[in-house]
N, C-alpha and C positions, 0 to 999 in steps of 0.2 A: 745278416742272414741272406743267403742266395735266393733269388726269386725263382719259385718253382712252377708257377702257372696261374692261370686266371680261372676262377670257378664261380658259377652262379648256383646258389642254393634256394630251392623253392619249397616252402611249407607254410601251411595256414596257422601254425602255432608259433608265435613270435618268440617265446622263450626258447624253443628249440633252435629257431633261426640264429639268434644271437649267440647262443651257446656254441653251435657248430661254426659260426663265423669266427669267434674268438679262438677256438682250438686250431682251425685251419690257418688262420693268420699267424699264430705262434709258430707254425711249422714252415712259414715262408711263402704261403699262397696269398694271392690278392683275391678277395672274396666280395661278391655283391649278394645281397639277400633280398627275396621278394615273397610275399604271401599270396599274391594274385597271379594266377597262370596267364591271364591276358596281359599284364604288365611284364611278366617274365618273357613273353614272346617278343614284346617290343624291345626289351633289353638285349635279347639275342640278336635282333636285327641291327642294333646300334654298337654292340661290342663284340670283340674278338675272343670269345670264351674258349678255353681248352676243354672244359667240363661243365655239364649241368648235373646237379644232384637234386632230384625231386621226389617228394612224397608221392605215393601212388594215390592216396585218398585226399585230394584237394578239391574245393568247390568248383562247380561249373565245368571246368576243363580238367579232367582227371589226369594223373601222371602219365598214363599210357597214351592219351591223346596229345598231351604236351610233347611227348617224345616224338610223335609223328610230325608235329608242327615244327619242332626244332630241326629235325632232319630235312624238312623241306627247305628251311632257311640256309642251313649249312650242314651238309652231310658229314663234314669232318670233325664236328664237335662230339666228344664222347658224352654218354648219358648213363647215369647210375640211378636206379630206382630205389627208393626207400619203402620198405614194406613191413607189415606185421607178419608173423609166422603163419596166420591163416590165409594169407594172400600170396603165398610163394608161387603157386601155380600161375597166377596172373603175371608175377614178375618174370617167370621163365618165359612166358609168352611174349613179354616185352623184348626179351633178348633176341627173339626170332625177328622182331621188327627193328632191330638195330641197336638196342641198349647194350652197353658194354658189360654191365653186370648189375647185381642188386645187393643191397645191404639191408639187414633186418633192424627194425627199431625196437628199443633205443640202441643207437650206434655205440658199440663198445670200442672206444678209441684206444684202449689198452691192448687190443687185439692187433698184432702185427699184420694179420691178413687184411684188416681194413685199410691200413696205411699202404700196403702193397697194391690193393685193388685201386685206390685213388691214384697212386703214383703211376701205375701202368695205364690207367685210363687217360691221364694227362699226357703221358709220353706218346700214346698211340695217336691222340689228337694232333699233338705237335708234329709227328712223323707224317701224318696224312696231309696236313697243311703245308709242310715243307715240300713234299712231293708234288702237291698241287701247284705250289709257287714255282717250283722248278719246271714243271710241265708248261705252265703259262709262259715263263721266261724263255724256255727252250723254243717255244713257237714264235717268239719275237726276235730273239737275239741271234739272227743268222742271215747271211746272204746265200740262200739255197743250201750250201753245205758247209758254210763256216759258222761254227757255233762257239760264241764267246761272250763273256761279260768283262774280260780283262782290258784295262786301259791301253796297254801296249798293243794288243791285237786289234782293238778298235782303231788305234792310230793307223795301223797297217791297212785295215779296211778302208778308212778315209783316203789313204794314199792311193790304193789301187783303184778306187773310184775316180780319182783325179787323172791317173795315168792311162786308164784302160783304153781310151779312144785315141791315144797318141801311139803311132806305130813304131815305137822304139823297142829295141831288145831290152829284156828285163833279166836280171840275175838275182836269184833267190838263194840266200844262205840259211842253213838250218840243219840241226842234227837229224840223223835218221829217224823217221817216224813222227816228225813234227807237223807234217801236212804241207810240204812244199807243192805237191801236185794239186792239192785243193786250192792253194792260193793261185796257181797257174790257171786252173780251170775257171776260177772266179774272174781273173783278168779277161780271159777269153770270153766268158759269158756276158761281161759288162761292155765288151767292145763291139764295134760294128761287124765284127767277124763271127758273131755268136752263131749264125746259121750255117757256117762252113765247118769243115772238119777240125777236131782237136785231137792231135796224135801225140801220145806220150811214149817216150823212148828212154829205156834204161841203158845208158851208154856202157855201163859195166857189164851188161848181160849179152852184148853183141860180140861175137868173135872178131878179132882184129883182121882176120883173113877175108871176111865178107863185109866189113864195115863200110867200105867205100861204095860197094854195090847197094847196100841197104840204104844209105843216105842219098846217093845220087842216081841210082838206077843203072841198067845194063842195056847196051844196044844188041839187037838181034844178031846172032851168029858170031859174037866176039869170042865165045868159047863153047865147048861141047855142052850141049844142054840148054844153051840160050836160043830157044826156038822162036822167041818173039821179044820185042821191046818190053822191058819191065821197068815200071816206074819206081823210083826210090821214095823214101819217106817224105822228102821235102816236096816232090811233085804230087804225091798222093794228097797232101794237105793244102793244095792250091786254094787260095783265098782265105785259109784258116790259120791255125796256130800249131806249131810243133814245140813240144815241151821236151827238152833235153836234160833228163835227170842224170846226176853224177857226170857232169860234163868234164870233170877233172880226169876222167878215165879215158878220154879220147887220145889216141896216138898223135904225135906231133904232126905227121903228114896230113892226117884228117883235120886236125886243127887249122892248118894252113888252107885247106880247101873250104872249110866252114867259114873262115875269115873272108875269103874271096866272095863266097856267096852272100854274106852279110853286107859286103861293100857294093856288090854289083847286082844282087838279086837274080843271078844267073846260075844254072847248073849245067853240067856236061856229063852225060851217061858214059860209063866205061865203054870204050870202043867207038864212041861217037866223035865227029869232028866239028859238030855244030853245037853251040850253047843255046840254052832256052831260058827265057825270062820266067820266073816263078814268083808269085805274090804270096809270101808266107811271113808270118811274124814268128820269131824265135824267142822262146822263154827258156832260160837255162837255170839249173840248180846244182848245188854242191853241198856236201857237209865238210869240205876241206878248205883250207886257207889257200886260195889261188895265188895270192901275192907271194906267199912262201914257196909255192910250187914254181912260180916264175924265177925266183932267186935261185932255186935248185936246178933250173933248166928243164923242168918237166912240163911247163906250160908256157905257151907263146905270150910274150909281153904285149904284142900288138892286139892279140885276140882278147886278152885280159882287159885292156883299156876299152876295147870295143864293147865288151859285155858290161863293164862297170857303170855305164851311163845311168841306168835306173836300177837301184839296188834295194832289196828288201831283206831284212834279217828277222827270221821267225824265232822268237824265244822258245827254249825248251819248256816242257810242261812243268818242271820243277820251279820255273820262275813265273808261272801263271797258274798257281794252284787254285785261284778263285774260279777258274774254268772247269775244274774237275767235277763238281756236282752237276753241272749242265751236261757235260760230256757223259757222265755216268748215266744220267736219265736218257740221253740221246741213244746210247748203245743199248740200254734196256729196251726202249721202244723199238729199235732195229731188230733185236733178237726175239722180242715178243712176236713180231710179225713173222720172222723166219721160222721159229719153232712152234708158232700158234699157241703161245702161252699168254698169261695174264699177270705177270709179275708187276706189282704195284709200285715198287721203289726199293730203297736200301735202308737197312737199319742204321740208326746214328753211329754206333761204334764201328760198323763196317765202313761208313762214309768217312769217318774220322781216319781210319786206317788207309783209305784211299788218298786222302789229302796229305797225310804225313809221309807216304812212301816216296821214294826219290825218282821213280819212273825213268830209268836210263833208256828205255825203249820208247819213251814218249807216248803220244796218243795211240800209236799202233799197239803198243804193249798193253795200255789200258783197255783197248777194244778187245784184245785177245782174252784178258782176264775176265771182263764182263761176259764175253761169249761163253766161257767155261762155267762161270757162276750162274748164268741164266739157264744153263742145261740142268744144273743141280737144284736150283731154288724152286719154290712153290709160290708163295705170296710175296715174300721180300727176300732180297739178298742179304744173308747174314754173314757174320764172321766165319762161321764154319764152312762157307762156300768159297772162301778166298784161299789162294795158295799159301802154304806155310810161310814162305819168305816174306809175304806181305803181313800176315798175322803177327809174326815175331819181329818185324822190322823196328829198329831203334835208331832214330836219326842222330848221326854224329858228324854229319856233313859240315865241313868248313869251307867257306869260299875264300880262296887265296888271291884270285884275280882282283886287283884294287877296284877297277871300274865296275865289275859285276857286284862286288861286295857293297860298294857305295850305293849303286842303284837298288839293290835288294834291301839294305838296311834303311835307306831313306824312305822307301815305299812302306816297309814294315812300321817305321817310326810314325809316319803320317797316319797310317791306319789305326795304330794303337792310340795316338794322340786324339784323333777325332772321335774314336769310339769312347774313350774316357771322358771326353768333353760332353758328348751327347748323353752318356749315362748319368753324368752329374746334373745336366739340365733336363733329364727325362725326355729327351727328343725335342726340346723347345729350341728351334733354330735361332730365333731372334736373341734369346738369352745367351746361347752358345757363341754367336757372332760377337756379342758385346764382350763376353769374357775373353774371347780370343783376339779382340781388338782388330777385327776385320769387318768388311762390309758383309751384310746378309747375303747378297747376291754372290759375292766371292766364295763365301762359305758353301753355298749350295752347289757351285761349280766344283769346289774341291771334294765335296761329299760324292758327287757323281763320278768324278775322276777316280776316287779311291773305292768306289762301289760300296758305299755305306748308306743304308736306308734308315733315316731318322725315326720311322715308325717302329722299328725294332725296339727302341728305347722308351716308348711311351707305355703308359698303364703298368709300370713296374715300380716296385717299392724301392 
């Protein structure tokens, strides 16, 4: 039977306690029982309960007071009050103090509404705890604006930390919307150039007629309207970094001039006869195969080799779906501030839909979807707030590329294997390592690599 949640039942009548415990356990819940409110408070401090069910009339500390104590310890634990018919007004008052609901005694477990109330209380607690966990993780798992828990992305972060202070040109590969500019900004921020300009240029958005002047500047009087010397992008960024996005779109003549700049660190304005030294680091990015463009004669081979020295490949969002929950929370936080709202998180079925979807537009597309959903939502983003193409999406994606497929299925195998292993040992790492025939320390490193938390598998049937 599937594990449904962890419940603490508090009542001073032991026969009622054991009866409720047996019924709830038969339904798949893990259940602790306690007749003392003082001991119940201690149990709440020691265990990660999803729900506390407490009688209103218990000695010394009554159920309404116990509710307040539980909420002080962990506000994400749901609380259900058990009350006789004559005390319903007190139970209603408890709901104003944070109780999820109340049930009248004796509990009629043949009533579907009773089971629905318990199930919804447990699910709400899990949702609140998951969002709290994501919020905490979101605050830790980032270098300013890189948000990730994915092992491949963490390798990229480690790499850029190593290369940031070495003034080599960097080439970033990645599909549109994967965050190439964010990686470039992170390199700049981690380098000694951090206090100088960072200029981002979309090469595809500049007209070919003015591209040379935009990059290298114009000498006064060279043509009508050139009333003064004008600095190009490279000179404007003196001492800092220029990010050339979609570098594959540069015309061949501009590619040649850029190559000379990378070699000599000199620029010459249009109409000038004197070159000028400029200290700028160049980071380039593309979503195209530059090697293929070289073969087709559309990209200079010498420039290609000059750029290829330090290379970063950003995986698309569909290959790092473990980042989606963190990114969802990040964008909710962003749009809460923008729209002055207080959206607490996302409902489980909506989050599952986010994770399943293919995200051809990558992180940028996810951000746009959260933007729209944040406008529509109140407390939580629900399925009804998502676009129809996400709600109705059914994954039939097949990975044909051998290396991509191998990487994907090896990763999925490892995750499934270690999850099965920890489920069997109920999160006991020493026992799991023994069964897997590997060192305990090695297993811990693997669990970290594949983003698996052993505590998820503890206290479960």
